C-alpha positions in Angstrom: 133.4 162.5 86.6 133.9 166.0 87.3 133.0 167.8 91.0 130.6 169.8 89.2 128.6 167.2 87.7 128.5 165.2 90.8 127.2 167.9 93.0 124.5 168.4 90.3 123.8 164.6 90.3 123.8 164.3 93.9 121.6 167.2 94.5 118.9 164.9 93.0 119.1 162.6 96.2 117.5 163.8 99.5 119.9 164.6 102.2 119.7 160.8 103.6 119.7 159.1 100.2 123.2 160.8 99.8 124.8 159.3 102.8 124.2 156.0 101.1 124.4 156.4 97.5 127.1 158.3 95.0 124.4 159.2 92.3 120.9 158.4 91.7 119.5 155.4 90.4 120.3 155.1 86.6 118.6 151.6 85.2 115.3 150.6 85.3 115.5 148.1 88.4 117.6 150.0 90.6 114.8 152.7 91.8 112.9 149.6 93.4 116.4 148.7 94.7 116.6 152.4 96.5 113.1 152.4 97.5 113.4 148.8 99.4 116.6 150.0 100.9 115.3 153.4 102.0 112.0 151.9 103.1 114.1 149.5 105.6 116.1 152.4 107.0 113.4 154.6 107.7 111.6 151.4 109.4 114.8 150.8 111.3 115.2 154.2 112.4 111.7 154.6 113.5 111.2 151.3 115.7 114.8 151.9 116.8 113.7 155.8 118.1 110.3 154.2 119.0 112.0 151.2 121.6 115.1 153.3 122.9 112.7 156.0 123.8 110.5 153.6 125.6 113.2 152.3 127.4 114.5 155.6 128.6 110.9 156.6 129.6 110.0 153.1 131.5 113.4 153.2 133.0 112.3 157.0 134.6 108.8 156.3 135.2 108.8 152.9 136.8 112.3 153.1 138.3 112.7 151.7 142.0 112.1 154.7 145.0 113.3 154.8 148.3 109.4 153.7 150.7 107.8 152.7 147.5 106.5 148.9 147.3 107.3 147.5 144.0 104.8 146.8 141.7 104.2 143.6 140.9 105.7 142.1 137.5 102.8 141.7 134.7 103.0 137.8 133.7 100.9 138.1 130.5 99.3 140.3 127.9 97.9 138.5 125.2 96.9 141.7 123.2 99.9 143.3 123.6 101.8 139.9 122.7 100.1 139.6 119.4 100.9 143.3 118.4 104.3 143.1 118.8 104.4 139.4 117.1 101.8 140.1 114.2 103.4 144.0 113.0 106.7 142.9 112.8 106.1 139.6 110.9 103.4 141.7 108.4 106.5 144.0 107.9 108.8 140.9 107.4 106.7 139.9 104.6 106.2 143.1 102.8 109.9 143.4 102.8 110.2 139.8 101.9 107.8 140.2 98.7 109.2 143.5 97.8 112.8 142.1 97.8 111.9 139.2 95.9 110.0 140.3 93.6 113.3 142.4 92.5 115.7 139.3 93.1 113.6 138.0 90.3 113.2 141.2 88.0 116.9 141.3 88.1 117.7 137.6 87.1 115.1 137.3 84.1 115.8 139.4 81.2 113.3 140.6 79.1 112.3 139.0 75.5 114.3 141.6 73.6 117.6 142.2 75.4 120.7 142.3 73.7 122.9 139.6 74.8 127.1 140.1 75.5 129.6 138.0 76.6 131.5 139.5 79.3 134.8 138.1 80.3 136.9 138.8 83.5 140.5 138.2 84.1 143.0 139.5 86.3 142.8 142.5 85.7 140.7 143.4 83.1 137.1 143.0 81.7 136.2 142.6 78.3 132.8 142.3 76.0 132.2 140.6 72.9 128.9 142.4 70.8 125.9 140.3 69.3 128.0 141.6 66.0 131.5 139.9 67.5 132.6 143.3 67.9 134.9 144.0 70.6 135.7 147.5 72.3 139.0 148.8 72.0 138.2 152.6 73.4 140.0 153.1 76.7 139.5 156.0 79.3 142.0 157.5 81.6 140.8 156.9 85.3 143.4 158.6 87.8 146.3 156.8 87.0 144.8 153.8 84.9 143.8 153.4 81.5 140.1 151.0 81.8 138.0 150.0 78.9 135.0 151.9 77.6 132.0 149.5 76.6 129.1 151.0 74.9 125.6 150.4 75.1 122.1 151.9 73.9 119.9 153.8 76.1 116.7 152.5 74.7 118.1 148.7 75.0 117.6 146.4 77.7 121.2 144.4 78.0 121.9 141.0 78.8 125.3 139.7 79.9 126.5 136.2 80.1 129.3 136.5 82.1 132.1 134.3 82.8 135.8 134.4 84.1 139.0 133.2 83.0 140.7 132.6 86.1 139.7 133.2 89.5 136.1 134.7 90.8 135.4 138.0 90.5 132.0 140.5 91.0 130.7 142.6 88.3 129.3 145.2 90.1 127.7 148.8 88.8 127.4 151.0 91.6 125.0 153.1 89.5 122.6 150.1 88.7 122.7 149.1 92.4 123.1 145.2 91.7 126.5 143.1 91.5 127.2 139.6 90.1 129.7 137.1 91.2 131.5 136.0 87.9 132.9 132.4 88.2 135.4 130.4 86.3 134.0 127.4 84.2 130.3 128.6 84.6 128.1 131.6 83.2 126.2 133.8 85.4 124.1 136.2 84.1 123.1 140.0 84.8 120.7 142.3 83.2 120.1 146.1 83.1 118.6 148.9 80.9 120.2 152.2 81.5 118.0 155.2 82.1 117.8 157.8 78.9 120.3 160.4 78.8 119.9 163.5 80.9 119.2 166.6 79.0 122.7 168.2 80.8 125.1 165.5 79.6 128.1 165.8 78.4 128.8 165.5 74.6 131.6 163.4 72.8 132.7 162.7 69.1 134.3 159.5 68.1 136.0 157.4 65.6 133.2 156.2 62.9 130.1 158.2 64.2 128.9 160.8 61.9 128.0 163.5 64.6 128.9 164.5 68.0 126.6 163.0 70.8 125.8 163.1 74.2 126.4 160.4 76.6 126.6 159.3 80.2 129.3 157.5 82.0 128.8 154.6 84.8 131.9 152.9 86.5 132.4 149.4 86.7 134.3 147.5 89.6 135.2 144.3 91.0 133.6 143.6 94.1 135.5 140.4 95.0 139.1 140.3 96.2 141.1 138.9 93.1 144.5 139.3 93.9 147.2 142.2 94.1 146.0 144.3 91.3 142.1 144.1 92.1 142.0 147.8 92.5 142.9 148.4 88.7 140.2 146.2 87.6 138.0 148.6 86.1 136.2 149.8 83.0 133.6 152.5 81.9 129.7 151.8 81.2 129.1 154.4 78.4 125.3 155.0 77.7 124.6 156.4 74.1 121.7 156.9 71.7 120.6 154.6 69.8 121.2 155.4 66.7 125.4 155.9 67.8 124.9 152.6 69.3 124.1 150.9 65.9 126.8 153.0 63.7 129.6 151.9 66.5 128.8 148.2 66.9 128.4 147.3 63.0 131.7 149.1 62.2 133.7 146.8 60.2 137.2 146.8 62.6 140.4 145.3 60.8 139.4 144.7 57.0 142.3 146.1 55.6 144.7 146.0 58.5 148.3 144.9 58.7 148.9 141.7 60.6 150.8 143.9 63.4 147.5 145.8 63.4 145.4 143.3 64.0 147.8 142.2 67.1 147.7 145.5 68.2 143.9 145.4 68.5 143.9 142.2 70.1 147.0 143.6 72.7 143.7 145.4 73.8 140.5 143.6 73.4 142.3 140.3 74.9 142.8 141.8 78.1 146.8 141.7 77.3 147.2 145.7 78.1 146.2 144.6 81.8 149.7 143.3 82.5 152.4 144.3 79.6 153.3 147.5 78.8 154.5 148.8 74.9 156.5 151.4 76.2 159.4 149.6 78.2 158.0 149.9 81.7 157.2 147.2 84.3 153.9 145.6 85.3 152.7 142.1 86.1 154.4 140.7 83.0 157.2 141.3 80.8 157.0 144.8 78.8 156.0 143.9 75.0 158.4 145.9 73.0 161.3 144.2 75.0 160.4 140.6 73.8 160.9 140.3 70.1 164.8 139.2 69.3 165.8 140.2 73.0 167.8 137.9 75.5 165.7 136.5 78.0 166.7 134.3 81.0 164.4 132.2 82.9 163.5 131.3 85.9 165.0 127.5 85.4 168.2 128.7 84.4 167.5 128.4 80.6 167.8 131.5 78.0 166.7 132.8 75.0 168.8 134.9 72.4 168.5 136.3 69.2 171.3 133.9 68.1 168.7 131.2 68.5 166.9 132.3 65.4 163.1 134.0 65.1 161.5 130.8 65.0 162.7 130.2 68.5 161.5 133.4 69.8 157.6 132.7 67.7 157.3 129.3 69.6 158.4 130.8 72.7 155.4 133.5 72.3 153.3 130.7 71.2 153.8 128.7 74.0 153.8 131.7 76.8 150.1 132.3 75.7 148.7 128.9 75.9 151.2 127.6 78.3 152.3 130.5 80.5 154.0 129.0 83.2 156.4 126.8 80.9 159.2 129.2 80.5 158.8 132.2 83.3 161.1 135.3 82.6 163.5 135.7 85.6 161.8 138.3 87.7 158.8 138.1 87.1 156.0 135.8 89.0 154.0 133.3 87.4 150.4 134.0 87.5 149.2 134.4 84.3 146.4 132.2 83.2 146.3 130.1 79.9 144.3 131.3 76.7 143.9 127.9 75.5 140.8 127.7 73.7 140.2 131.6 74.1 142.6 132.5 70.8 143.0 131.3 67.5 146.4 130.3 65.8 145.9 133.3 63.3 145.5 135.8 66.4 148.5 134.5 68.0 150.2 134.9 64.6 148.8 138.5 64.7 150.6 138.9 68.3 153.4 137.9 67.3 153.7 140.5 64.3 152.9 143.4 66.6 155.7 142.4 68.9 158.2 142.0 66.1 156.9 145.7 65.2 157.6 147.1 68.5 161.0 145.8 68.0 161.8 146.4 64.1 158.4 148.8 62.7 157.3 148.3 59.5 159.4 148.1 56.2 161.0 151.5 56.0 159.6 153.1 59.4 160.4 153.4 63.0 159.8 150.6 65.5 157.6 151.1 68.5 155.1 153.8 67.1 152.1 152.3 67.8 150.3 154.8 69.7 148.8 152.0 71.6 146.9 152.5 74.9 149.2 152.2 77.6 147.4 149.8 80.4 148.0 148.0 83.3 146.0 142.4 83.0 145.5 139.9 82.0 148.1 138.1 79.1 
């Protein structure tokens, strides 16, 4: 988001709100969260000012003076005590009911919500849509390419969320709510984005027959999850409903060669977050230096081209399903197993993609993939 657009958005907020919120609330339920936050803030300001003012006044007005006898201390005042007990209690009841209502509304999705499956892993987010589609779009944010997920401006969305490894926390600041994501059990989160504003930027993408307006909202992990915690980010892109329909119903990969399917899985399975394909080092070994390249493992064993292609295919398969079995020397043992998350034909496609990175297609040059660089997962 550029500074001019950020300035235009923050201008919609009051001067105090700008101290707390980066942008206006962007979902149906987030407006009430903002209102409750500001109600509690101004109530606190009011009572802090009132009590501190009274304290200063009483210290001056009733201070002890030489030659003036001290007044007797008041032992009991029933109306005063009832007032300072009942008024705060009523205000707390208002806060509780307001907050509890927002809490329930944030947990119970409307019946017409579209259900997505969100998976978190070190260090990547991925979403599977109801059609089975996975987003491969990415956007450069700072020095990192992050995934882009598309949602319609006209539909509520329910996220069924699970983690592949450690505890993460799905946080969209513009929606004002965050939700923990755990391994081995699902948590739920829903939202309905506001309609796209008239001053929104426009974009055109492959598979959509027109240029369209869109709004991006950043996704972060709000739970420290490891040494690349700051890199686990994504973009939630709100688009018109007809654009979303065209995009989500695209048939992906029907006529692709096997290596192209592997390239697609490299992005959608989160491998892009830990493995580069341009020879540079991230958390894991670069994929373009894997196939038919000599390797020395942490246990002292080796793998070299004389062992044959089957040995390399078996090594790659084992590394996906049992990543701690053979750790390349100099790299950490921190990849999570993809057992149960990936099919055999997908493993074959990933092996084909690594082979393509080394050898290219028959009659073509190796490594000319145009794949996104990246940075977690597998």
